[in-house]
N, C-alpha and C positions, 0 to 999 in steps of 0.2 A: 336537420343539417342539410345544407345544399351547397353546391359549387357555384360560386358567382364569379363572373369574369367581365373584364372591360371589352366592349365592342367598338370603342372609339377613343381617341385621345380627348381628354376633357377633364372637367372638375368632378371630384367625388360627389358633390352635391347635386350633379345633374343626372336625372334619370336616363337621359340619352346615352350616358357613358356605359350603362350596364345592360347585360343580357336580361331579358324579361321586363325591362323598363321600370324597375324599382330599385331602390337603394339597398345595399347589403345590410344584413342585420347581425346581431350577436351570435346567431346560430350558423353563420355562413363562413365557408372557406373562400377567401377572395384571391383571385389571380389577376396579374397585370395583363396577361394574354398578348404580350408583345406590343402593348400600347403604353402611353405615358398618362398617368392619372395624377392630377394635382389634388392633394388632400387639403381641402379648404374648410374643413369642419372637423370637430372632434368625432372620432369613430370608435365603435366597439364591435369587433367581429371575432370569429373563432380563430382565423389565421390569415396571414398575409404571405404571398408566395409569388415567384415569377418562374417557377419550373413548369415543365409540361405535364399534363395529365389528360384524361379523356376529354376530347373536345376543346382543349386549351393548348395554345402554342407557347413555347418557352420564350422568355425575354420580356422586355418592358420594365417599367419601374414606376415608383411613386415619388412625387416631388412634394416637398413641404416648403411653403413660402411665408407662413404666418404661425403665430403661437397655436400649438395643436396638442391635444392629448389623444394617444392611441392606446387602446386596451384590447388585448387578444391573448390567446393561449400560446401560440407560436408564431415566429417570424422566421422564414427560411428563404435564402437566396439561391438562385441557380448559377448560371455562368455569367451573369451580368449584375451590376449593382441593383439592389432592390429598392433602397430608399436613398434619395439625395436631398440634402438640405443646403440651400444656396443663399438664404437670406439671413442677415444679422438682426440684432435687436429683437429677437424672439426667444420663446422658451418652448422646447419640445419635450413632452413627457411620454415615455413609452413604458407600459406595464405589460409584461409577457412572461410566461413561465420559462421560455427559452428563445434566444435569438441565435440562429445557426447559419454559418456559411456552408453551402453545399457545393459550390462551384469554384470558379477561378477569380471571382471578384468579391467585392465587399457587400455586406448587408447594408451598411450605411456609410456613404461617402459624404463627408461634411467639408464644404469649402465656404466658410463663412467667418465673420468676426462678431464679437460681442454677442455670442450665442450661448444659451444655456440649454444643456441636454440632461435630462434625468431619466435613467433607465432603471426600472424595478424588475429584476429578473436575472437570469444567468445567461452569459454570452459564451458561445462555442465557436471556435474557428477550426474548420475541417480542411481548409485549403488556403484561403487568403485571409486578409484582415476582416474581422467581423465589424469593427468600427475603425475607419481611417479618419483621423481628426486633423483637419488643417485649419489653423488659425481660428480656434473657437474661443469662447469666453470661459465657461465652466462645463465640465462633464462629470456627472456623479453617477456611479453605478452602485445601486443597492442590491448586490448579488455577487456572484463569482464569475471570473473570466478564465476560461480553460482553452488552451491551444492544443490542437492535434495536427498542426501543420508547421510549415517553415516560416509562418508569419504570426504576428501577435493577434490575439483576440481583440486587443485594443492597441492601436498604434498611434502615437502622438507624433505627427509629422510637422506641425507648426506650433504657434504660440497657444498657450492655454493653461488652465488649472484643472487637474484631474484628481478625483477622489474615488477610491474603490473601497466601499464598505463591505469587504468580503475578501476572498483569497484570489491570487493569480497563480494558476497552475500551468507550468510549461509543458510543451509537447516534446516529442523525441528530437526534433531539430529546430524548435522555435520557442520563444518565450510568450507567455500569456499577455504580458504588457511590454511593449517596446517603445522606447523613446528615441525618435530620430530627429527631435527638434533641435534647431541651432539657436534657439532663443534662450538666453541665460535667465530670463525672468519667468520662464515657464516652470511649472512644478507639478509633481504627482505625489499623492500620499496613498500608500497601499497598506491595507490591514495585515495581510500575510502573503508571503511569497513561498510557493510550494514547488518542490522538484520531486517527481516520482518516476518510476519505470525508466530510469537512466535518461530522463529528459534533460534538455539543455539548461533551462532556467525558467523560473516563474516571472522574473523581472530582468529586463535587459536595458541598460543605459550606457552602452558602449559608444564612445565618441560623441556624446551629447552633453552640452554644458548645463542643461537644466537640472534642477534639484529634484531628486527622487528620494522620498522617505518611505522606509518600510518599517512597520511596527513589529512584525514577527516573521521569522523565517523557519521553514521546515525542510529538512533534507531527507530524501528517500533512502530506502534500504540499499540502493545501488550506488550510493555515494555521489549522486549528481549534485551539482552546485545550484542552489535556488536563485542566486543573484549573480548577474554579470555586470561588470562596469561599475561606475561610481554610484553608490547609493548611501543614504544616511539612515542609520538605525534610530528610530524614535525612542525616546526615553519615557519611562513612567515615573511621574513625580520628580523628574530630574535625577533619578537615582540609579535605576537598573535598566539594562537591556533585557527584555522579557522574552520568554517562550522560544528559545532556540531548540529545535527538535531534530534529533538524528535517529532514524529508525523509530523504535518505540520508546526511546528515552528522551525526556525533556530536561534541558539544562537552562540555567540562568547565567548569562554572561554579565560580569560587572566591569565597570570602568573606574579605575582608581581615582580619576579626576572628579567623578560624580558622586562618590560615596563617602566623602569626608563627613565625620560626625556620626556615621552609621556603622562604624567598626570600632573595636576596643581601642583604648589608649595604649600606648606602648608600655606604660607602667603596669598594665593589666595583662600583658602577654608574656609568656615565659622567655627568659633571657636567651637571645640568639635566634629566636624563631622569626623567620621572614614571612610577612603577610601583606595584604593589600597590593598584590601584583609586584612585590619586592620593594615597594616604596617605604615600608616601615619594618623595624626589627624590634622585637620585644625586649624589655629591660627588667622584667620582674624576676627576682631570685626566689625560687621555691625550694625550701629545705626538704631533705629526704625524710622519709617516714622514720628512719632510725635516729634522726636528730630531733624528733618531736616527741613530747611526753606520750606515754601509752594511752591510746583511746582518743587523743585530741585530733579533730579533723585537720587534715593537711592534704593539699592537691586533690586527687580523686580517691584518697584512702584515709587512714588514721595513723597517728604516730605509734611507734613500737618501742620507743625508749622507755625503760623502767628504772626508777630510782629505788635502790635497796638500802636498808640500814647500813650494810657493810660498805657500800659505795660512798655513803655520806660519812661514816665514822673513820674510814681509812684514808680519806683524802689528806694529802700532805698539807699541814697548816702553813708551810712556807709559801704555798701558792696562793693563800688567801691574803691578799695585800690591800684589799679595800679598807679605807679608814674605818676604825671602830669594829672591824670584823674580828672573829675569834683568833684568826692567825696573827693579826696585829697586836691583840691584847696578850697573847701567850708567848710572843717571840722572846721576851726577856724573863720568862718564868724559870725557876730552878729546874734543872734536869735530873735532880736526885731527890730521894724521899726526904721528907722533913725529919728532924731529930726525933720527934714523937713517934713517927711511923717506924723509924729504925729500931727504937727501943721496944716498941710493941711487937715488932716482928721477932725480937730475940726472946721474948717471954713465952 
């Protein structure tokens, strides 16, 4: 491993740009050294930085003007922007374990249109925006965005489509993702918004007309709100809002408008019971156990009513009025003993 730094403003591919007269390798930590280096070829290094270190002056930046792939372990900015992308119709792919703001400016300031940026790694904002996106095409983060500052790790200031395949975790006074776009056609899709340690929010879309969709939200133990402003919760299979977490408990929120056909019919729910957010009331009458034959399943128990010979024999025949019932057959029968029975009783 070696520290490599620019000794002149120029192209990355020029040996005259670098100390030692050779191009940086995958084992090198590379510093801008207060110069401007245009990355005009794919690069693989250990790190990119514009802070000061032994023999290196703080400042400088790297400019991208064409389709480029950057692979390194870390990308860290100092007090000035580290990477600037100013051309459209290109695709920039950055793969790094972490991209971190260390000063007062951004790691990557993007002022371009019809631009595709793919970041594979985690983004950390310790002071200002890690990514400030102005009028891009598509920005995809395959990783997490974490803010420890008053600005977003990702801030959308212009038009564009943003997808974060990971979580956005807010800081104490700032959101990990902030939408400042005034473009109603812009959109952002976030896998999860997290709020911890009493932070402000994971996602902030205040006063922005663009559509921000969050698939999952998680609220920390201090009760901080993970989302501020207008966002739309993504649905799974058009049915449920998934994974709403508060502290250590995970709950599922349901929308009555989206779960028709996935809840019981009113005739299958006990009479008077309100369900599906109050939009339905059960109409099923469930007899009590005392009204059901002994041992017969009813509700969540079995019946307790027992029919004894006495209860059958002593029933008033006058109450048995169904046609051809014993009550109907006996209602006109004699109420005294027959003559033969009377004589037999006297003998």
